N, CA, C and O atoms as a GROMACS GRO file, in nm:
protein
  528
    1MET      N    1  -3.932  -1.557   4.790
    1MET     CA    2  -3.865  -1.685   4.787
    1MET      C    3  -3.818  -1.722   4.925
    1MET      O    4  -3.758  -1.637   4.992
    2ASN      N    5  -3.840  -1.843   4.973
    2ASN     CA    6  -3.786  -1.873   5.101
    2ASN      C    7  -3.652  -1.953   5.078
    2ASN      O    8  -3.616  -1.989   4.966
    3LYS      N    9  -3.581  -1.977   5.197
    3LYS     CA   10  -3.448  -2.041   5.184
    3LYS      C   11  -3.458  -2.179   5.125
    3LYS      O   12  -3.372  -2.215   5.045
    4LYS      N   13  -3.552  -2.255   5.158
    4LYS     CA   14  -3.553  -2.396   5.121
    4LYS      C   15  -3.580  -2.405   4.962
    4LYS      O   16  -3.536  -2.495   4.892
    5LEU      N   17  -3.656  -2.303   4.918
    5LEU     CA   18  -3.669  -2.299   4.766
    5LEU      C   19  -3.544  -2.261   4.703
    5LEU      O   20  -3.512  -2.312   4.596
    6GLY      N   21  -3.463  -2.167   4.768
    6GLY     CA   22  -3.343  -2.114   4.708
    6GLY      C   23  -3.240  -2.237   4.700
    6GLY      O   24  -3.169  -2.252   4.600
    7THR      N   25  -3.235  -2.319   4.804
    7THR     CA   26  -3.149  -2.436   4.803
    7THR      C   27  -3.188  -2.529   4.697
    7THR      O   28  -3.104  -2.575   4.619
    8ARG      N   29  -3.318  -2.560   4.691
    8ARG     CA   30  -3.369  -2.645   4.572
    8ARG      C   31  -3.329  -2.604   4.446
    8ARG      O   32  -3.280  -2.683   4.365
    9ILE      N   33  -3.351  -2.468   4.420
    9ILE     CA   34  -3.314  -2.417   4.271
    9ILE      C   35  -3.164  -2.429   4.258
    9ILE      O   36  -3.117  -2.480   4.156
   10GLY      N   37  -3.086  -2.384   4.357
   10GLY     CA   38  -2.943  -2.401   4.336
   10GLY      C   39  -2.899  -2.553   4.322
   10GLY      O   40  -2.810  -2.584   4.244
   11SER      N   41  -2.954  -2.632   4.390
   11SER     CA   42  -2.922  -2.780   4.388
   11SER      C   43  -2.956  -2.840   4.234
   11SER      O   44  -2.880  -2.912   4.170
   12VAL      N   45  -3.066  -2.801   4.200
   12VAL     CA   46  -3.116  -2.863   4.068
   12VAL      C   47  -3.019  -2.810   3.958
   12VAL      O   48  -2.974  -2.883   3.870
   13ALA      N   49  -2.988  -2.671   3.968
   13ALA     CA   50  -2.899  -2.630   3.872
   13ALA      C   51  -2.754  -2.688   3.871
   13ALA      O   52  -2.688  -2.706   3.768
   14LEU      N   53  -2.713  -2.714   3.994
   14LEU     CA   54  -2.577  -2.787   4.017
   14LEU      C   55  -2.591  -2.919   3.945
   14LEU      O   56  -2.507  -2.952   3.861
   15PHE      N   57  -2.701  -3.000   3.976
   15PHE     CA   58  -2.717  -3.134   3.919
   15PHE      C   59  -2.718  -3.124   3.757
   15PHE      O   60  -2.650  -3.198   3.686
   16VAL      N   61  -2.797  -3.031   3.713
   16VAL     CA   62  -2.803  -3.019   3.564
   16VAL      C   63  -2.660  -2.985   3.508
   16VAL      O   64  -2.615  -3.043   3.409
   17HIS      N   65  -2.592  -2.892   3.574
   17HIS     CA   66  -2.464  -2.850   3.513
   17HIS      C   67  -2.368  -2.959   3.539
   17HIS      O   68  -2.285  -2.982   3.451
   18GLY      N   69  -2.367  -3.030   3.647
   18GLY     CA   70  -2.274  -3.150   3.654
   18GLY      C   71  -2.311  -3.259   3.565
   18GLY      O   72  -2.223  -3.325   3.510
   19PHE      N   73  -2.418  -3.280   3.550
   19PHE     CA   74  -2.463  -3.389   3.445
   19PHE      C   75  -2.414  -3.344   3.301
   19PHE      O   76  -2.361  -3.430   3.231
   20ILE      N   77  -2.427  -3.227   3.255
   20ILE     CA   78  -2.379  -3.180   3.136
   20ILE      C   79  -2.226  -3.184   3.123
   20ILE      O   80  -2.175  -3.206   3.013
   21GLU      N   81  -2.152  -3.164   3.231
   21GLU     CA   82  -2.015  -3.178   3.228
   21GLU      C   83  -1.975  -3.326   3.221
   21GLU      O   84  -1.880  -3.355   3.148
   22ILE      N   85  -2.037  -3.418   3.287
   22ILE     CA   86  -2.007  -3.559   3.285
   22ILE      C   87  -2.035  -3.605   3.147
   22ILE      O   88  -1.951  -3.675   3.091
   23VAL      N   89  -2.151  -3.568   3.083
   23VAL     CA   90  -2.174  -3.605   2.950
   23VAL      C   91  -2.078  -3.558   2.849
   23VAL      O   92  -2.048  -3.627   2.752
   24GLY      N   93  -2.027  -3.432   2.874
   24GLY     CA   94  -1.922  -3.379   2.787
   24GLY      C   95  -1.800  -3.454   2.796
   24GLY      O   96  -1.740  -3.485   2.694
   25ALA      N   97  -1.755  -3.488   2.917
   25ALA     CA   98  -1.636  -3.568   2.932
   25ALA      C   99  -1.646  -3.701   2.866
   25ALA      O  100  -1.554  -3.738   2.793
   26ILE      N  101  -1.757  -3.780   2.887
   26ILE     CA  102  -1.779  -3.896   2.810
   26ILE      C  103  -1.780  -3.877   2.644
   26ILE      O  104  -1.734  -3.960   2.566
   27ALA      N  105  -1.832  -3.771   2.613
   27ALA     CA  106  -1.834  -3.751   2.462
   27ALA      C  107  -1.699  -3.725   2.408
   27ALA      O  108  -1.667  -3.771   2.298
   28LEU      N  109  -1.610  -3.648   2.486
   28LEU     CA  110  -1.481  -3.635   2.452
   28LEU      C  111  -1.400  -3.765   2.440
   28LEU      O  112  -1.306  -3.772   2.361
   29VAL      N  113  -1.434  -3.861   2.513
   29VAL     CA  114  -1.370  -3.989   2.514
   29VAL      C  115  -1.422  -4.077   2.400
   29VAL      O  116  -1.347  -4.138   2.324
   30ALA      N  117  -1.562  -4.080   2.393
   30ALA     CA  118  -1.630  -4.167   2.307
   30ALA      C  119  -1.637  -4.134   2.161
   30ALA      O  120  -1.621  -4.222   2.077
   31LEU      N  121  -1.661  -4.002   2.129
   31LEU     CA  122  -1.680  -3.953   1.995
   31LEU      C  123  -1.541  -3.944   1.926
   31LEU      O  124  -1.439  -3.921   1.991
   32PRO      N  125  -1.541  -3.962   1.790
   32PRO     CA  126  -1.418  -3.937   1.705
   32PRO      C  127  -1.389  -3.795   1.706
   32PRO      O  128  -1.481  -3.714   1.724
   33SER      N  129  -1.277  -3.760   1.691
   33SER     CA  130  -1.235  -3.622   1.706
   33SER      C  131  -1.287  -3.523   1.592
   33SER      O  132  -1.284  -3.402   1.610
   34GLU      N  133  -1.333  -3.579   1.479
   34GLU     CA  134  -1.382  -3.498   1.376
   34GLU      C  135  -1.532  -3.448   1.413
   34GLU      O  136  -1.588  -3.360   1.348
   35PHE      N  137  -1.586  -3.508   1.514
   35PHE     CA  138  -1.725  -3.457   1.569
   35PHE      C  139  -1.716  -3.362   1.670
   35PHE      O  140  -1.820  -3.310   1.711
   36LEU      N  141  -1.604  -3.329   1.718
   36LEU     CA  142  -1.586  -3.234   1.823
   36LEU      C  143  -1.533  -3.110   1.778
   36LEU      O  144  -1.433  -3.108   1.706
   37GLU      N  145  -1.598  -2.997   1.818
   37GLU     CA  146  -1.558  -2.858   1.792
   37GLU      C  147  -1.452  -2.814   1.890
   37GLU      O  148  -1.483  -2.783   2.004
   38THR      N  149  -1.319  -2.811   1.844
   38THR     CA  150  -1.213  -2.763   1.923
   38THR      C  151  -1.134  -2.636   1.862
   38THR      O  152  -1.062  -2.562   1.929
   39ARG      N  153  -1.158  -2.624   1.743
   39ARG     CA  154  -1.097  -2.507   1.674
   39ARG      C  155  -0.944  -2.523   1.676
   39ARG      O  156  -0.872  -2.425   1.661
   40GLY      N  157  -0.895  -2.644   1.693
   40GLY     CA  158  -0.752  -2.667   1.665
   40GLY      C  159  -0.678  -2.628   1.788
   40GLY      O  160  -0.555  -2.626   1.777
   41TYR      N  161  -0.729  -2.596   1.906
   41TYR     CA  162  -0.654  -2.553   2.022
   41TYR      C  163  -0.594  -2.674   2.090
   41TYR      O  164  -0.478  -2.664   2.130
   42ILE      N  165  -0.661  -2.791   2.108
   42ILE     CA  166  -0.618  -2.893   2.191
   42ILE      C  167  -0.490  -2.958   2.128
   42ILE      O  168  -0.496  -3.012   2.017
   43PRO      N  169  -0.382  -2.954   2.198
   43PRO     CA  170  -0.257  -3.013   2.156
   43PRO      C  171  -0.264  -3.159   2.174
   43PRO      O  172  -0.359  -3.210   2.234
   44GLU      N  173  -0.171  -3.227   2.128
   44GLU     CA  174  -0.170  -3.368   2.137
   44GLU      C  175  -0.161  -3.412   2.292
   44GLU      O  176  -0.078  -3.360   2.367
   45GLY      N  177  -0.242  -3.499   2.332
   45GLY     CA  178  -0.246  -3.534   2.472
   45GLY      C  179  -0.321  -3.440   2.557
   45GLY      O  180  -0.337  -3.462   2.677
   46GLY      N  181  -0.369  -3.333   2.496
   46GLY     CA  182  -0.450  -3.228   2.573
   46GLY      C  183  -0.593  -3.275   2.600
   46GLY      O  184  -0.659  -3.231   2.694
   47LYS      N  185  -0.641  -3.370   2.511
   47LYS     CA  186  -0.770  -3.423   2.534
   47LYS      C  187  -0.802  -3.494   2.660
   47LYS      O  188  -0.915  -3.498   2.709
   48PHE      N  189  -0.685  -3.556   2.716
   48PHE     CA  190  -0.699  -3.621   2.848
   48PHE      C  191  -0.712  -3.523   2.952
   48PHE      O  192  -0.790  -3.550   3.043
   49SER      N  193  -0.645  -3.404   2.957
   49SER     CA  194  -0.666  -3.303   3.054
   49SER      C  195  -0.797  -3.243   3.045
   49SER      O  196  -0.854  -3.215   3.151
   50MET      N  197  -0.856  -3.219   2.930
   50MET     CA  198  -0.994  -3.160   2.925
   50MET      C  199  -1.093  -3.267   2.981
   50MET      O  200  -1.185  -3.234   3.056
   51VAL      N  201  -1.073  -3.394   2.943
   51VAL     CA  202  -1.175  -3.502   2.996
   51VAL      C  203  -1.144  -3.496   3.156
   51VAL      O  204  -1.241  -3.498   3.232
   52ALA      N  205  -1.033  -3.488   3.203
   52ALA     CA  206  -1.010  -3.501   3.355
   52ALA      C  207  -1.084  -3.378   3.419
   52ALA      O  208  -1.160  -3.392   3.514
   53LEU      N  209  -1.059  -3.259   3.362
   53LEU     CA  210  -1.116  -3.139   3.420
   53LEU      C  211  -1.260  -3.142   3.414
   53LEU      O  212  -1.325  -3.103   3.511
   54ALA      N  213  -1.318  -3.186   3.304
   54ALA     CA  214  -1.474  -3.193   3.298
   54ALA      C  215  -1.524  -3.292   3.396
   54ALA      O  216  -1.626  -3.272   3.462
   55ALA      N  217  -1.453  -3.399   3.404
   55ALA     CA  218  -1.495  -3.502   3.500
   55ALA      C  219  -1.489  -3.460   3.649
   55ALA      O  220  -1.576  -3.498   3.728
   56ILE      N  221  -1.387  -3.384   3.686
   56ILE     CA  222  -1.358  -3.337   3.816
   56ILE      C  223  -1.462  -3.231   3.853
   56ILE      O  224  -1.523  -3.238   3.960
   57PHE      N  225  -1.482  -3.136   3.765
   57PHE     CA  226  -1.586  -3.029   3.780
   57PHE      C  227  -1.733  -3.092   3.782
   57PHE      O  228  -1.814  -3.062   3.870
   58GLY      N  229  -1.761  -3.179   3.682
   58GLY     CA  230  -1.891  -3.252   3.696
   58GLY      C  231  -1.920  -3.324   3.820
   58GLY      O  232  -2.027  -3.314   3.879
   59LEU      N  233  -1.820  -3.398   3.858
   59LEU     CA  234  -1.844  -3.473   3.993
   59LEU      C  235  -1.862  -3.379   4.112
   59LEU      O  236  -1.947  -3.397   4.199
   60SER      N  237  -1.774  -3.275   4.108
   60SER     CA  238  -1.787  -3.177   4.216
   60SER      C  239  -1.918  -3.106   4.225
   60SER      O  240  -1.972  -3.076   4.332
   61ARG      N  241  -1.970  -3.077   4.094
   61ARG     CA  242  -2.105  -3.012   4.087
   61ARG      C  243  -2.213  -3.109   4.140
   61ARG      O  244  -2.301  -3.066   4.214
   62LEU      N  245  -2.208  -3.237   4.103
   62LEU     CA  246  -2.297  -3.335   4.152
   62LEU      C  247  -2.292  -3.350   4.296
   62LEU      O  248  -2.396  -3.359   4.361
   63GLY      N  249  -2.172  -3.354   4.352
   63GLY     CA  250  -2.158  -3.353   4.496
   63GLY      C  251  -2.213  -3.241   4.570
   63GLY      O  252  -2.282  -3.256   4.671
   64ALA      N  253  -2.180  -3.114   4.512
   64ALA     CA  254  -2.230  -2.998   4.581
   64ALA      C  255  -2.382  -2.985   4.566
   64ALA      O  256  -2.446  -2.924   4.651
   65GLY      N  257  -2.442  -3.040   4.461
   65GLY     CA  258  -2.574  -3.043   4.439
   65GLY      C  259  -2.646  -3.132   4.541
   65GLY      O  260  -2.750  -3.092   4.593
   66TYR      N  261  -2.594  -3.252   4.573
   66TYR     CA  262  -2.641  -3.332   4.673
   66TYR      C  263  -2.631  -3.277   4.817
   66TYR      O  264  -2.725  -3.286   4.896
   67ILE      N  265  -2.516  -3.220   4.845
   67ILE     CA  266  -2.504  -3.156   4.981
   67ILE      C  267  -2.580  -3.040   4.991
   67ILE      O  268  -2.629  -3.010   5.100
   68THR      N  269  -2.600  -2.965   4.883
   68THR     CA  270  -2.694  -2.848   4.898
   68THR      C  271  -2.839  -2.883   4.910
   68THR      O  272  -2.918  -2.812   4.972
   69TRP      N  273  -2.874  -3.002   4.846
   69TRP     CA  274  -3.015  -3.042   4.849
   69TRP      C  275  -3.034  -3.091   5.006
   69TRP      O  276  -3.143  -3.074   5.060
   70SER      N  277  -2.935  -3.144   5.068
   70SER     CA  278  -2.936  -3.172   5.211
   70SER      C  279  -2.933  -3.052   5.306
   70SER      O  280  -2.953  -3.066   5.426
   71MET      N  281  -2.910  -2.941   5.253
   71MET     CA  282  -2.925  -2.813   5.317
   71MET      C  283  -2.809  -2.801   5.408
   71MET      O  284  -2.825  -2.741   5.514
   72LYS      N  285  -2.690  -2.853   5.377
   72LYS     CA  286  -2.576  -2.837   5.459
   72LYS      C  287  -2.497  -2.700   5.416
   72LYS      O  288  -2.476  -2.670   5.299
   73ARG      N  289  -2.458  -2.626   5.520
   73ARG     CA  290  -2.404  -2.486   5.485
   73ARG      C  291  -2.274  -2.490   5.399
   73ARG      O  292  -2.252  -2.404   5.314
   74TRP      N  293  -2.186  -2.595   5.425
   74TRP     CA  294  -2.059  -2.605   5.355
   74TRP      C  295  -2.089  -2.654   5.208
   74TRP      O  296  -2.012  -2.622   5.117
   75GLY      N  297  -2.196  -2.727   5.186
   75GLY     CA  298  -2.233  -2.756   5.043
   75GLY      C  299  -2.267  -2.622   4.969
   75GLY      O  300  -2.220  -2.594   4.859
   76ILE      N  301  -2.346  -2.547   5.034
   76ILE     CA  302  -2.393  -2.431   4.972
   76ILE      C  303  -2.265  -2.339   4.936
   76ILE      O  304  -2.248  -2.288   4.825
   77ALA      N  305  -2.180  -2.325   5.041
   77ALA     CA  306  -2.055  -2.249   5.014
   77ALA      C  307  -1.974  -2.311   4.904
   77ALA      O  308  -1.920  -2.236   4.824
   78PHE      N  309  -1.961  -2.442   4.893
   78PHE     CA  310  -1.899  -2.512   4.784
   78PHE      C  311  -1.965  -2.480   4.649
   78PHE      O  312  -1.898  -2.450   4.550
   79GLY      N  313  -2.092  -2.487   4.648
   79GLY     CA  314  -2.164  -2.447   4.518
   79GLY      C  315  -2.128  -2.310   4.479
   79GLY      O  316  -2.104  -2.288   4.361
   80VAL      N  317  -2.121  -2.206   4.573
   80VAL     CA  318  -2.086  -2.083   4.528
   80VAL      C  319  -1.942  -2.061   4.486
   80VAL      O  320  -1.910  -1.976   4.404
   81VAL      N  321  -1.856  -2.146   4.550
   81VAL     CA  322  -1.713  -2.135   4.504
   81VAL      C  323  -1.700  -2.187   4.358
   81VAL      O  324  -1.640  -2.127   4.269
   82LEU      N  325  -1.765  -2.306   4.343
   82LEU     CA  326  -1.761  -2.362   4.205
   82LEU      C  327  -1.826  -2.267   4.091
   82LEU      O  328  -1.781  -2.263   3.976
   83SER      N  329  -1.931  -2.194   4.132
   83SER     CA  330  -1.995  -2.103   4.032
   83SER      C  331  -1.912  -1.982   4.003
   83SER      O  332  -1.912  -1.931   3.891
   84VAL      N  333  -1.839  -1.934   4.106
   84VAL     CA  334  -1.754  -1.828   4.085
   84VAL      C  335  -1.626  -1.860   3.992
   84VAL      O  336  -1.581  -1.779   3.911
   85ILE      N  337  -1.572  -1.993   4.016
   85ILE     CA  338  -1.468  -2.027   3.931
   85ILE      C  339  -1.515  -2.047   3.798
   85ILE      O  340  -1.448  -2.008   3.702
   86THR      N  341  -1.627  -2.107   3.783
   86THR     CA  342  -1.683  -2.110   3.639
   86THR      C  343  -1.706  -1.975   3.565
   86THR      O  344  -1.677  -1.963   3.446
   87MET      N  345  -1.755  -1.880   3.634
   87MET     CA  346  -1.780  -1.754   3.586
   87MET      C  347  -1.642  -1.694   3.543
   87MET      O  348  -1.641  -1.618   3.447
   88ILE      N  349  -1.534  -1.721   3.603
   88ILE     CA  350  -1.401  -1.658   3.562
   88ILE      C  351  -1.343  -1.749   3.455
   88ILE      O  352  -1.284  -1.697   3.361
   89ALA      N  353  -1.354  -1.880   3.462
   89ALA     CA  354  -1.277  -1.962   3.376
   89ALA      C  355  -1.342  -1.975   3.241
   89ALA      O  356  -1.273  -1.978   3.140
   90ALA      N  357  -1.481  -1.983   3.236
   90ALA     CA  358  -1.550  -2.021   3.110
   90ALA      C  359  -1.517  -1.914   2.994
   90ALA      O  360  -1.488  -1.959   2.883
   91PRO      N  361  -1.522  -1.783   3.014
   91PRO     CA  362  -1.474  -1.690   2.911
   91PRO      C  363  -1.340  -1.707   2.870
   91PRO      O  364  -1.309  -1.700   2.752
   92LEU      N  365  -1.251  -1.732   2.969
   92LEU     CA  366  -1.112  -1.756   2.938
   92LEU      C  367  -1.085  -1.872   2.837
   92LEU      O  368  -1.012  -1.864   2.738
   93MET      N  369  -1.158  -1.986   2.879
   93MET     CA  370  -1.143  -2.102   2.792
   93MET      C  371  -1.192  -2.075   2.652
   93MET      O  372  -1.135  -2.122   2.554
   94HIS      N  373  -1.308  -1.993   2.645
   94HIS     CA  374  -1.356  -1.965   2.507
   94HIS      C  375  -1.247  -1.885   2.436
   94HIS      O  376  -1.214  -1.919   2.323
   95LEU      N  377  -1.187  -1.777   2.499
   95LEU     CA  378  -1.086  -1.688   2.436
   95LEU      C  379  -0.966  -1.783   2.383
   95LEU      O  380  -0.905  -1.755   2.279
   96LEU      N  381  -0.937  -1.889   2.455
   96LEU     CA  382  -0.826  -1.972   2.421
   96LEU      C  383  -0.870  -2.073   2.305
   96LEU      O  384  -0.787  -2.142   2.248
   97GLY      N  385  -0.990  -2.076   2.277
   97GLY     CA  386  -1.033  -2.160   2.176
   97GLY      C  387  -1.068  -2.307   2.221
   97GLY      O  388  -1.082  -2.395   2.136
   98ALA      N  389  -1.082  -2.330   2.354
   98ALA     CA  390  -1.100  -2.461   2.399
   98ALA      C  391  -1.248  -2.505   2.397
   98ALA      O  392  -1.278  -2.622   2.372
   99ILE      N  393  -1.337  -2.411   2.423
   99ILE     CA  394  -1.477  -2.436   2.420
   99ILE      C  395  -1.553  -2.333   2.333
   99ILE      O  396  -1.502  -2.225   2.304
  100SER      N  397  -1.680  -2.372   2.292
  100SER     CA  398  -1.750  -2.292   2.206
  100SER      C  399  -1.820  -2.181   2.276
  100SER      O  400  -1.822  -2.183   2.399
  101LEU      N  401  -1.875  -2.086   2.212
  101LEU     CA  402  -1.951  -1.975   2.270
  101LEU      C  403  -2.082  -2.028   2.341
  101LEU      O  404  -2.125  -1.985   2.448
  102SER      N  405  -2.134  -2.119   2.272
  102SER     CA  406  -2.270  -2.176   2.337
  102SER      C  407  -2.241  -2.251   2.467
  102SER      O  408  -2.325  -2.254   2.557
  103SER      N  409  -2.116  -2.313   2.479
  103SER     CA  410  -2.094  -2.373   2.603
  103SER      C  411  -2.059  -2.265   2.718
  103SER      O  412  -2.088  -2.287   2.836
  104VAL      N  413  -2.003  -2.161   2.680
  104VAL     CA  414  -1.969  -2.049   2.768
  104VAL      C  415  -2.101  -1.990   2.824
  104VAL      O  416  -2.116  -1.964   2.943
  105ILE      N  417  -2.199  -1.971   2.728
  105ILE     CA  418  -2.326  -1.914   2.768
  105ILE      C  419  -2.406  -2.009   2.857
  105ILE      O  420  -2.477  -1.969   2.949
  106MET      N  421  -2.388  -2.135   2.824
  106MET     CA  422  -2.466  -2.236   2.915
  106MET      C  423  -2.400  -2.243   3.053
  106MET      O  424  -2.467  -2.259   3.155
  107ASP      N  425  -2.256  -2.230   3.052
  107ASP     CA  426  -2.197  -2.235   3.184
  107ASP      C  427  -2.236  -2.103   3.266
  107ASP      O  428  -2.268  -2.108   3.385
  108LEU      N  429  -2.230  -1.992   3.198
  108LEU     CA  430  -2.254  -1.868   3.264
  108LEU      C  431  -2.402  -1.855   3.308
  108LEU      O  432  -2.424  -1.793   3.413
  109VAL      N  433  -2.501  -1.905   3.242
  109VAL     CA  434  -2.633  -1.894   3.282
  109VAL      C  435  -2.678  -1.990   3.399
  109VAL      O  436  -2.764  -1.960   3.481
  110LEU      N  437  -2.608  -2.109   3.397
  110LEU     CA  438  -2.629  -2.200   3.508
  110LEU      C  439  -2.542  -2.159   3.635
  110LEU      O  440  -2.579  -2.188   3.749
  111SER      N  441  -2.433  -2.093   3.610
  111SER     CA  442  -2.358  -2.043   3.721
  111SER      C  443  -2.423  -1.921   3.787
  111SER      O  444  -2.416  -1.907   3.909
  112VAL      N  445  -2.485  -1.835   3.710
  112VAL     CA  446  -2.558  -1.725   3.770
  112VAL      C  447  -2.677  -1.770   3.845
  112VAL      O  448  -2.705  -1.714   3.951
  113VAL      N  449  -2.751  -1.868   3.796
  113VAL     CA  450  -2.864  -1.919   3.868
  113VAL      C  451  -2.824  -1.988   3.992
  113VAL      O  452  -2.895  -1.976   4.091
  114VAL      N  453  -2.716  -2.060   3.995
  114VAL     CA  454  -2.667  -2.126   4.124
  114VAL      C  455  -2.626  -2.003   4.220
  114VAL      O  456  -2.674  -1.990   4.332
  115LEU      N  457  -2.536  -1.919   4.164
  115LEU     CA  458  -2.484  -1.819   4.253
  115LEU      C  459  -2.585  -1.734   4.311
  115LEU      O  460  -2.580  -1.711   4.432
  116SER      N  461  -2.685  -1.680   4.233
  116SER     CA  462  -2.790  -1.602   4.296
  116SER      C  463  -2.875  -1.670   4.387
  116SER      O  464  -2.914  -1.609   4.487
  117SER      N  465  -2.911  -1.789   4.367
  117SER     CA  466  -2.994  -1.859   4.456
  117SER      C  467  -2.930  -1.899   4.590
  117SER      O  468  -2.986  -1.890   4.699
  118LEU      N  469  -2.802  -1.946   4.568
  118LEU     CA  470  -2.729  -1.996   4.702
  118LEU      C  471  -2.677  -1.866   4.777
  118LEU      O  472  -2.666  -1.874   4.899
  119LEU      N  473  -2.646  -1.758   4.719
  119LEU     CA  474  -2.616  -1.635   4.786
  119LEU      C  475  -2.739  -1.580   4.859
  119LEU      O  476  -2.724  -1.518   4.965
  120TYR      N  477  -2.848  -1.597   4.812
  120TYR     CA  478  -2.980  -1.557   4.878
  120TYR      C  479  -2.997  -1.644   4.992
  120TYR      O  480  -3.045  -1.596   5.096
  121VAL      N  481  -2.961  -1.774   4.985
  121VAL     CA  482  -2.981  -1.870   5.105
  121VAL      C  483  -2.873  -1.830   5.202
  121VAL      O  484  -2.906  -1.832   5.321
  122LEU      N  485  -2.755  -1.795   5.175
  122LEU     CA  486  -2.649  -1.755   5.267
  122LEU      C  487  -2.673  -1.633   5.334
  122LEU      O  488  -2.663  -1.626   5.457
  123LEU      N  489  -2.709  -1.520   5.251
  123LEU     CA  490  -2.705  -1.392   5.309
  123LEU      C  491  -2.857  -1.334   5.338
  123LEU      O  492  -2.874  -1.239   5.414
  124GLY      N  493  -2.953  -1.394   5.278
  124GLY     CA  494  -3.093  -1.349   5.302
  124GLY      C  495  -3.132  -1.232   5.221
  124GLY      O  496  -3.054  -1.194   5.133
  125ASP      N  497  -3.248  -1.168   5.243
  125ASP     CA  498  -3.299  -1.059   5.162
  125ASP      C  499  -3.313  -0.943   5.253
  125ASP      O  500  -3.410  -0.870   5.238
  126GLU      N  501  -3.222  -0.918   5.349
  126GLU     CA  502  -3.229  -0.801   5.444
  126GLU      C  503  -3.186  -0.681   5.362
  126GLU      O  504  -3.099  -0.688   5.275
  127VAL      N  505  -3.250  -0.573   5.392
  127VAL     CA  506  -3.206  -0.450   5.326
  127VAL      C  507  -3.087  -0.397   5.411
  127VAL      O  508  -3.087  -0.400   5.534
  128VAL      N  509  -2.986  -0.349   5.336
  128VAL     CA  510  -2.872  -0.297   5.402
  128VAL      C  511  -2.899  -0.149   5.444
  128VAL      O  512  -2.946  -0.070   5.361
  129LYS      N  513  -2.873  -0.111   5.563
  129LYS     CA  514  -2.891   0.017   5.614
  129LYS      C  515  -2.758   0.095   5.629
  129LYS      O  516  -2.676   0.054   5.712
  130ILE      N  517  -2.733   0.197   5.559
  130ILE     CA  518  -2.612   0.271   5.566
  130ILE      C  519  -2.637   0.387   5.671
  130ILE      O  520  -2.733   0.462   5.655
  131ASP      N  521  -2.560   0.399   5.769
  131ASP     CA  522  -2.567   0.529   5.861
  131ASP      C  523  -2.482   0.631   5.795
  131ASP      O  524  -2.378   0.602   5.737
  132LYS      N  525  -2.528   0.752   5.806
  132LYS     CA  526  -2.452   0.874   5.751
  132LYS      C  527  -2.370   0.940   5.856
  132LYS      O  528  -2.303   1.039   5.829
   0.00000   0.00000   0.00000
């Protein structure tokens, strides 16, 4: 895999992940609460904070995807940071009951794809030589 292909894979995964987050934020606003799986965790007024977080992360991922597609190094680093934050936060959100297991799996799979492809672009495929 060359570095251009790595940026394209990471960028497309960021676009897909961002689009899913934006659709989720719109669904939280548009759908009646009986259609949403929240398992009773969201307190009164907590729906707004979940919509805001989903919109912020979704727009951030779309922005990072565009900047990564443009092959800017800071966009690649931003995509890596977003993926690491997601890999830490998604399982915690599931344990708190805020998101379903399928959402966690989707978040983790897309984050691993982004992280592995963008780290390849940043670090390359050189073999590490350890002197004894």
